[in-house]
N, C-alpha and C positions, 0 to 999 in steps of 0.2 A: 425392446424402447427404441425411439426415436433420438437420434442425437445428430451434433454439428461435429463432422470426422476430417480430421486434416492427413491424409493421405501420403505417405513417402513421395517428396519430389514435386507435391503441389502446394500453390501461396494461397489457395483459397479453402474453406471450409465447403463440404457437401452433405447436404443431410440423405442420413443412412438409418435403416432398423438395425440395432445391435442386440443380440442375445447377454441377458447377463449372466454372467458367471454366477456356480452357488453361494450363498451366503457365508462369509466363515464364522466361527463361533463368537470373534471378535469384534467382527462387524456390525453396522449400521446401514439400513437401506433409507435414503431421506430421497421424498418424490420432490425432485427441483422446483420454489417458484421466482426465485430470482438468482440471475449469477453476471456479475460485472464485467464490461470490457477493459482491460489494463492496456496501459501502453506498451508492458512486457508483452500482450496480445500481437499487437503490431508487430513488434522485431521477428515477435515466434511464427506468425503466421503468414502475412502477408510478406517480408526480407529475409526469414530463412536465418537469423540471426541468433538464433538459441534451438535446441536440437530436444526433442522427446526420448526418453530410453524406452518406447513401446512402440508398435503401430500395428494398425492405424489407429489415431490419439484420437481423444477428445480434450481440447484445450477447456479452462475455465476454472480459475481456483478463486475466487470472490463466491461464494456459495450459501445460499440459504434456505430452507425448507422444511418438512415436515415427515418425520419421521414415521416411515410404514411399515418397516420387518425390523427386528432387533435376534442376533444372534444369540446362543445360548449361555454366553460368559456375559451378555451384558449385564451392569447391574445399576446405573445411574442412571439412563434414559429408557423411556416407554413409548409404545406406539402412542403417535396423535403429538408428540413434544414437537415445539417450532425450534429448530436451530441454526445458527452460522455454524460453517465447515472451515477450521482452520485453513490456509493457504498452506502454510510449512507442513513437510513430513521429515522424520526424523526416525533413527532406529530405537530410541522408546529404553535402551539399554543403557547407554554409556552414562559416564558420571555428570555431562551439562543434561543431558535427558531429566535423569533421573534429579538432578536439582533443579531442573523448573527452566533451563536455560537451551533449550531444546534448537536455536537459529547457533549454538555454537556445535552441534555435532557433525562429525565428519561425512556422515552420510545426508548433513540436508537437502531436501528437496523440494519439490513446489508440485502441487497436487494440479493436474495437467498437463506437468511434463514426467511426470515419474508414474502418474496410476491416470487414470480418466477423472476428468474434471466433470464440470459446470454445467456445460453447455449440451446439456443431456436433458432427458424428463425423469430420470435415475441417479443417481451417484449412490457408488458404496464405499464406506471406507470404516477404520478404525475407531472408535467410542473416544477415544483421546484425542481425535482431533476436532469433537462437536461441543458447543456450547450451547446451552437452554436461553434463547431469543424471548425475551418477555415480550406480550399481546400489545403491548404499547408500541412497539419498534417496528416499523412496516418491513416487509421482508426483502424490499431492494437498500432500503437504508442500513438492513442487518448485514445484507451480502457483502456493502464494501469497507465492515467492520475487519474482515478477514484478510486486507491488505493494504487498500487504500487510506484508509485510517488508522490501524494498529502499525503498520509500519511507520510511517512519522512520527506516532506515539512512544513508538519503544524510539526514538532517534531522541525526541526530546524532551521526555522523561526520564529515559533510564540512562543513554548515552550521553547525553547533554544535561544533565539533573538541573534543569529550568527550576529556579527556586522564584516565588513569589514577587514580583515588583523590580523583575533585571529585565534589561533589553533584549531583545533577541533579532538578528539577521535572516530573512532565508531567502535562498539563494534560490527560483527556480519553482515556478505555482502552476504546474501544472498537475496531474492527478494527485503527487504525494505531496508536493510542495502544500497545495491550497489548503489540504489539511491539516499538515504542521500550523498552518494559520490559524485554523478553530482550532486546535489543541493549545497553543500559545495560548490564546486567547482565553479557555477555559481554565486551563491552570495560573492564569493571574498573570500573565506577563505585562509586566510595567508598559513597555511599547514595544511594537513589532513593524518593523520595517520587509516590507515585500519587493522582492527584487526580479527582474522578467526582462524578455525582450520583447516578448508580444503585450502589447496594453491591454485586450480580453482577457490574459491571464491576472494582469494586473486590477482592473476591474472586479472579477473573484474575490481576489484578495480581499479589495476594501471591504466587499460584500460580507467577507467572511472577519471581519475585524481589522485588519492591517492599519496601522494610525498613519504611514507615510510610506510612498510608493517611489521605486525607483525603474525608470525606463531604462536597459541598458540601450548605448549606442555605440557605433561604430568608435575604435579606440577611445572609451572611456577607460578611466582608472575608476573600478570599484568601489576599492579601497578610501580611494580619496573622498569621494564624494559621499560615500557611508561614515566617514567620519568626521566629514561636516556638518551632515543633516543629526547626527547623532551623538555626536561629542565621544562615544564610546560604544562598544559592545560586549556584552555579558557571554553572550551564547550566538553564535553563528552556526546553522544547517544548510549545508548547501544536497539541493536534488539535480544537479545538472553534471556533474563530472567534468565542466569547464574548466582547467586548471589558470588560467590567466586571472578569471577573475576571485578563485579561492587563494592564489596568493597576493592578488593586491591587494584583499581584504584582512589578512592577517594584520597588516598595520592598524586596521581600524579596532583590535580587539584591545579591551581593557586587561589590565594585572589579574591575572587567576582567569581569566576567559578562557570558553571550551570552543573550539571549532569540531562540528560532527560532517562527515564525510558520508552520504548514502548512495548521490550519483553514480551511477556508472562512464563515464564518457569513454571517449573514442580515442583520447590518448594518453599517456604514462602518465601515472601520479607522479609530480614531479613539486616537490616544496622547497623552497631553501631556507636554511635555517638561521635567520639573522639572529646577532644576540640579542636584540630584545626578548623575540621570542624564549628564548632559555630566563631570561632576565624578570621577564612578567610573568613567568611562571604557566605560558600560556599551552592547554591542553589540546592533542589532535586526534580525534580516533575515529573508529567506523562504524556503523549503523549499518545491520543485514537483519532485513526483516523482523520480526518480532518475537516473543516466547509466549508463555501460558498465560502471563500475567494480564496481558496489554487487553484481549477482547471482556474479561470482564470487567476491568476498571474502567472500558469504555464506556458498555453497560452502564456503569452506576453512574459516572459524570452526563449518560444521555437523559435517564432516569431525573437525575437532580436539575434537569434543565439546562444543564451549563455548557452543552454538546448540543447543537443542531444541525443535520447533515438535508434539509428538506432540499437546501439549492444545489447540493450534489448529484440532484438524480436529474438528467439533462433531459429523459425520457424511457420508456419501458417499450420492449421490440417484439418479435415473436423472433422464435429460432431460427426460420427461415430467413430471415434477415441479417442473421450475424453479419455476414460478409458486408451488407451494404452500412453498418454502423462503425465496422473497423478501417472503412475509408472515412465516413464522415468524422470518426473523433482523430485519424491521422489528419486531416485536412483541418481540422478543428472548425468546420460546419457549425454555425449557431455557438460559439465558445463554449461547447460541452464541459464536464467536469467527466464524468460519470455514464454513460448509455448500460441500462439494463438489459439483459434477454431474460424471459419470462415463458419456458416452455409450453405452458398450458395455454398459451393465447393463439 
């Protein structure tokens, strides 16, 4: 098969012909129709800040396609099924995996980083990572459910426990945060505040339903501005990992408010513990990836016409052009959200 391969020490992908290993009894072979380019692919491929567990490596963890072959133990899928491939991998045997909380597994991984991913004509993986994709959802939009949409969904719904009518603030409106805006809208948030240093990202947030935009400027006290504009926040989700803005925003929280940290910044996570954090019973929690609940529930929201991802697809391109669009995403050319690779082009 044709694949975009990252070899050890390289900072760009190379198109190669690879052999597919024999299909295991519990595996499914999928012909890739779409694979999203994610911000973590930039860190991984262009900057070498993340490492794969195998080489040569085929990245790509936001994948959709069509089942072309099934192992002898497969019971839920059949040849011809349209599917989404979950981004996360796990052991499948621990108490967390067995209870449906795979993202708490001690062996948590990501497709593309610890097994071949979707920047290829085919992907082979276990049946438990696959979800049937209804005909009405295009492959491109289905692919980004795997991470760009399911990760903020887990943060907003399950870790943040957003309730209808509540006020939410979203710091960082890139590939994940922008979909947190869309999800908050779909789940009935009362008012949505979008916060970013980039005006283009805020334009995207407005298109997805943000009610108020805060463009962060040098030395701005984000929490003070947020408090003045909102009167108080019930749920704050951060997708940047930039601690000064998170620390500042603590004082904008309502009693019983929740702060969900998703972004991983370059500096240490340090939040002072003022008395009002205790007195107001403000909860701070982390959120990593998603679990098996996310994709089926997102598909339902899509079918109910509460979630529309059309604006998220910034272009569909050939496998041979993956390097070009990795750079385009990093440089924010054309204010993109997600570029999609289609190996059939």
